[in-house]
Every structure is written in structure tokens, then in C-alpha cells.
N, C-alpha and C positions, 0 to 999 in steps of 0.2 A: 503495499498501502503505500510504503514509503516515495519507492521508486516513481506510481505513478502519480502522485503528489507532486514531483518536480518536474517530470514531465509537461503538469495541468502550467503550472506556475513558469516554464520557462516558455511554454508558447501563449501562456496569455501576453507576456514582457516582448515575445516576436510579434504581438498583434494578428495572430494568424486569426480566422473568423473563428467563435465563439464555438459555431455547430464543429468544428473541424476538430476543436481542444478537444471538446468533447468526446466526439467518437475516437479519435484516436487516444488518448486517454487513456478510454475504457479497451482500449482492443489491447494498447501497452499490458495493460495490468494484468489483462485474460494468458497471455505467453510471460511474463512475468511469473506469475502464480503457479504455470505449469498445467491451469484448471479449464485445460480445454473442452472440455464438456461444455462449460459455459458457451463455447464459440457457437455449435450449435443450435444453439438455443436464442442468440443473442436478434439474428433475422425478426423472431418472432417477436422478440421484445421492442426490437423496430416498430414492427406493426401494430403491436398490441397500444402503445403510446397513442399512438392515432385515431384507434377503433372508438371512437364516440362521434354520438347524433350531435351533440354542442358543441362541436370543432366547427364543424360547418357553417355555422354565423360567421365564423373568420371570414373566409373569403366573400360570400355575402355581400358585411357590412364592407368589406373595399371595397367592392363592386359599386356597390351603392355612393361612394364616398367619391371616386373616379365619374361617375356618372354625373355625379350634381356636380364638382368641380368643373366636368369639362362644357357642365351647362350654363357655367356662369356665376357660381352660387358664393365664389367667394365675394367676388366683386360686389357683388348686391349686399352682402352683412358686412362689409366692410363700409358704405354709402348709409347704410341706415344705422348703424355704431355711430357715425361719423355727426349724422343729425341731431343725435342723442347727445352725442358728450363734448362732441365737437370741441366747441368756443369756451371749455373751460381750459384752465391751464394747465398746460401736460397734455392735451386731448387727443392726439393722437396716440400716444402711449397707451389712455382710453382705453378709446379706439383698438389697440393691438388686443388690450386684454378681452374686451368685450365680444367681438369679431373671432377671436379663440374661443370663449366661452360658448357661443352660438355656433361654432364649426364644431365643436367635441362633441355635441348633439348629433353631427353625423357621421364623421369618422372614425372614433374613437382609437385614433392610433396617435403619440405623441411624436416620433419621430414623423409622420407622412404631415404631420400639421406645422412643424417646424420649417421642417424642407417647406414648405406650400408658400407658406407668412414671410420665410426669409426672404423669398424673390421679391415679395408685392409690399410689406412695412417697411423695410427697412431703408431700402433706399427712399421710400416716402418718408421716414422719419428726418434721416438726412437732409432733406430739401426743406424743410420744417425749420433747421435749425438742431436737431437735435442730434447728440453725438451715433456717429457710426457702431460705436461700442455696448452703447448705453439703448441702442434699437434693434442692436441683435439679442444682447442680453434681454432686452423684454420680450421681445418673440420668444426666444427657446425657453423663456420659464412660463410664458402663459400658454406654450406647447404642451405643458402638464397639465395640462385640465383636460387633454387628449381620451387618456385612459381612463380618469377620474368621473366626470360625465359622462353616463349612460348614452349609447354604446358604447361597451372599455371588450377590447381584445385580451387585457388581461383578467377583466373580472369573468369572461367567459371558462378562460383556463383555469380560474382559480374553481369557477364551479364545477368544472368538469374532476378537476383532481382531490377537490376535496366532498364532492355528493353536497354540497349548499344553490341553493336554487338560484340559478341565474337570474329569474327574474327578480328575484329580492337583492341579488347585488345590483343591480342595476339601479334599483328604487334606493340603496343604502349609498348611493352615490353621489345623491344629487345633491345633497347638501354640503358635506364635506367638498364639491368641488364649487359650489358659491365659495363657500369658505377662503377656500385658496385664492378663487379669483379678489374676493372682495381685500384678501391680505394683501397681494399688487398692488389696489386701485389707492387704500392706504400708503403704501411704502409711493408709490408714484405720486401721490397727493402732496407727501411728506417733502420730498427731490424737487417737484415743482415750484412748492413757498419758496425752497431753502435758493434754490438756482433760479429763480424770477424768471421760468419759461417766459412767453407772451402767449397773451389769452388770442381769441380769433371772434369772428363774429358768430353771432347767436344763430342756428339756422330758424327759417321763417317754421310756423306752425304748418304747411303748407308744404313744405320741401319736408319736413316729418311725415307726414303722409302721406305723399309720395313716396317716399323713400320702404317705409314699411309696405305700403300696401303692393311694391312691386319686390319683397321680400319674403309674403307670406306665402306661394307655393316651395319656397326654399323650406321653411319652416313646418311645412307638410308631414317631413321625414320625421323628424321626431317628434312631433304631437302623435301622429300614427302608431309610432314604437311603442312611446308611452302607455298611451292611451289605451291600443292593443293589447297588452301586457297586463293593465290595470285589471279591465274587463275581463280578461281569463278569454279572449278571441283566439286568440294563437300566444306559439309558445316564441320567446324572446329568435330563436332559430328563423323558426316561420317569420317574425317579424322581419327579419333580415331580409327576406325572399322578398316580403312585400313592398321592405321600404326601395327596394332594388328598382322594382314595377315603378312607384311612386315617384323614382330619379331620374326613368326614365318617360315617363306622361309629363313630367314638367321641364326636363330638359327641351324634349321634340315640340310641346303644345304648348307649353306656358311663355319660356322664355328663345325660342327656337333658335339657340345657339348649340345647341349638342345634332352634331350631323351623322349622318349613315358610314360616310368614310372615317371616323374617327371612333366606330366602333370595335372594329379589329386592333388597336393601339391603345385601349382600353382596356381588353379582356387581354392581351396581351401582358400589362403591366401589375393586372389585378391575379392571373398565374405566378405571372415572375415575384409575385413577392409573396403572397401564400406560399409557393415555393419554396422560398428561403424560412418564413417561420413553421412552415411541416418538416424540414432539416432539422431545424433546430429542436423543435419540439419532441419530436426522433428521438434524435442524439442526447437530450438530455434526460429522456426517458429512458436510454439505456445508458449513461450513469449515475442516475438515483437509481436502477437495479443494482449496478456495481456497490453501490454505496450502502443498499441495504443487506448485499451479501455479507460486506464485512463488519453489517452491524455499525454501519456510524453512527444512524441517525439515533437510534435506541442508546450509543454514548452519551450522544450529545443531549439528548433529552435526561437522561440520567443527571447530569452534570449539571443541566437547568434546575432542574429540581432540590438539585442540590444546594445551590446559591442563597434558595430563596424560598419561602411559601405562601411569600406576598403576591398575588395576580397584580397590583398596580408596580410595585418593582420587576415583578418577572414584566409585564408591559417594555419598562424601562428600558430593560437591558435587551429583549427583543428587536426595542427600536434601533442601538445602536449597534448590535450586531448586521441586524439588515441593511442599516446605512452603510455598513464597512462593507460588507457584502455586492451591494449597488453600486461601488465605488470599482469593482473590479469582475463584476458578472453583468452579462444582459439581464434584465428584469424578466424574460417571460422563460430561461432558462433557469432561474435562480430561484422563480417561484413554481418550477416542476419539479427542482429538485426539495425544494425549503418543505412545500405544503407536509410530506409524506412523515416529517421531521414534527414538525409544530402541529399536526393535528390530534394528537392524542393528550398530547400537555395542555391546549389551549381547554377540553372538556375538563383536566384536573384542577384545571385554574375557576372552571365555572366562567369562558368566556366565549361568548356567543360568536360563531363560527359566519356569521356575517358582519360582525363586528370587526373581529380579528381579519379578515379576510380584504376588508377596507385599508389598515391601517397599513400590511406586508404589500400590499398593490401603491397606495401612495408612497413610502418608503424605496422599493426600488425603483418609482416612476422619479423620485428626487435622484435616482443615481444616475441618470441619463445626464446630468448636468454637474456629474463632480468629478474631478480626473481622477485618476489620469485613464477612465478607460468609456467615459459618457459618451456615449455616440448621439447625445442633442448639443452637444460640444460642438464637436466637429464637422457637424453637419450646419449649425450656428456660423462658427467659424470661416469655412469655407466659402457657401453660399452668401453667408454676410460679409463677405470679404475684410475680415476682421483676425488680427494674428490672436493666436490660441490664447495665451498669456495675459492680452490685455481684456478679453472677453470672460477671463476666469478673473478676473480683478472687479471686472463690473456688472458681476451676476452674484457675487457674498452675499448685497446684499437681500436678492431674490431669495437665494435659499435659507439664510436668516428667517423670512418671511415665511417660505415653506416650514420650514421645522415647529413655528412659532404653531401656524395653522395644524401640524402635525402630532403633537400635543394635545391641542385643545382637544382634537378630532380621536385620541387614546382615553383621552380621559371623562370624557364626554359623550356616554357610549347612546346615549338616547338621541345624539342628534345621527349618527347613522342607521338607527335602528326605528325611529318615527314613523316613518315613511314604508318603509317594507311592514310595521305592523299592523297600520291603517287599513294597507291594502288587502290583505288577508281577506 
């Protein structure tokens, strides 16, 4: 196991893609341990990690996001947000957060949102006088809302791994996502007042109404998803398929920006992204199987229980542990590996699995913006054309705001559990 751990660390430091790191480490462990019987069952473990109906929602929500983006969704969300808050001091920064919050209710992926909004918001904010590093930091941080506000790819994977209701997970993410957005807005308000950013002309009521009317078809997707799940009309997986149909109708007939000739590239992009995530899920499942064979989860569980019997202190230790893991591992891979470790533990401490699911997903999402492996940092740095060290310096206030929000969510479970409880 020690050799496997060394291989894992070396491959990470060499920046080998995490899916290959997990797969190579597992195969190396099998050869080093000379337990070749495991090799015969490895393909079965790869397949079993994907054998879940709930995972079908991931490519469907991705397809819905691609369809809505090609149909002009991003521009209209930004215009609507600008009409609401563009006149405040630091208006475009507020617009960035609110547009990301609205976009999160459609896409469900932080990296996809950061990539998309970095191309749009960073140049726009720079033209208005904001520094490029602040614009990139704001865009990357607001992208964290993607996996928290439903639909969420991480919530789907957690639900599949833990057996928790994906619908309840979606509902549980609403208020934590709003709290995270509010924490960013408060930070922007403080920074804007301190730096005396200029204000802009307030939009007329007619302009607000016009932009709202234009964005209504785009907002149909999240509304249909939430209402459908709450009413029991369809499951989260079925809601993803319906979202694709609505996205097609809106893009073709309402906005008329979605063209038939664009569909092949949309399907290809969805397939490539899905393949990447599918490979990661399969390899992470294989890696987790190796850890289970070595009884690593049981040993970690025993060690953590020995530290404290207090559930509040346990959650603090878990948060610290998850934040460190998020600095070095992809969120999806970490989720698949860690959920089997923590599932029996939270039962012993009397922690609700829905509440814990939100905690673990937020922790691992914050890891997207922490060096040395944070994918969100590299995406924002590359597309925003900002040096990584300058971006890290600009993003730390947002990370502090995120951690404060995380502590509130951790120790105020009703914030997470209230909405799922009233919808049952």
C-alpha cells in the first residue's frame, strides 16, 4: 500500500489527469501486492461504478445546458441581472454573481460555468474599470454556485453513492446556494465602498420589464425541474430529459438562436464531457475498491471516532479534512472515494445524510479554487488571461467568505433540511 501511495503522489505532482492517476495507482497496487485475482474482477468494478440509473441525469443536464447556452441564455441572464443591480456601486460584480446564480439553476457544473462566464464577464468588467484579476476572481468564485444550486452533478453522484434521495439533495442545496451568493454580494459591497467604484445609471422600469420578459423562457427550465420534482410528476433523472426538451423548444421557437446545424457540435461536446466524467467515476470506483480491500475506510473511521464523540467537533474535523482533500483531488473522484468512508460514521453521530451531503459537496467545490490542483483556478487564469499568482492573491477574500458560509451551513442544519422536509 505504501508503494501505491507514493505512485499516487508522484503522478499528482506530475499533473497527470486524475482519472489516470486513480487507475494507474490501482493497477500498480495489484501488481505489487501480487494479488492477480483482483485483476480478473477489475473490469467488473469499473462497470459496476457506472451501473446506476441516477447517473443518467448527468449527461442529460449537460445537454440541457449546452442547448440553452447555444440558444442565447447567457446573454439574456446577464442583461436581466444588469437591469436589476447594474446601477449599484460595483454593479457589474453584482451582475456576475446573480447571473451565475441563475445560470447555476440550469448547468450544475462549476467548471463549465467558470469557463463560460470568464469569456463573457472578465472582458466586460475590465472595460468598466475593474482590474482583470478581480474580475477573474469574482467570476471563478461565483462559479462555485453551479454545483450547489440545483440541478447539481455532485448531488446526483452523492445520492447514487449514499442512497440519499437526489430530489431531497436538490431541494437541500437551494438555501445554502443563496447564502453563498449573499456572502459574495456582501464582500463586493464592502470592497466597492472601500475602493469607491463608480455607479451607473439606474435602468428604467420599462427596461427591467423588457429584460425580464426576454429571460422568462430561459427560466422555464429550472422552474419546471423544481416544480416537477416537488410535485412528484417526475424523478430528477426524468426532469433532466424534460429540461432538454424545454431547452430545444426555447432555443428554436422563442429565442430562435439555436440552429439545426449547431446540434451535431452540441451533441459532440456533451458526449466528450460525459465521457470524461464517466471515466473519472469508473476509475474512482476502482480506486475506492482498492482502499476497501486494504480496509483503509474502516481504519480512518476508527481513527476519527477515537478523536471525539462530539458531533459538532466531528463536523469541524471533517470540514478541515475535506478542505485539504479538495486541494489535491478532483471533487467527483473524492466524493466517490470518501462517501463510503463517512456514511457509517455520520449514522453513529446522528448526522442527517442530506445535510452531510451538502457539507461534503460544498467543501469539495471550494477545492476548485485552492492551489495546487484547483481546476477552477487554472480555467479562470487561462480564459481570463491573468497570471495564476495574481489570481490567487485576488481570490482569497472570496475563499474566506465561502468558508464562513460553510460554517453557517454546517452548524445550522435547518437551513439545509427545511425545504426537503416541507416538500415530503
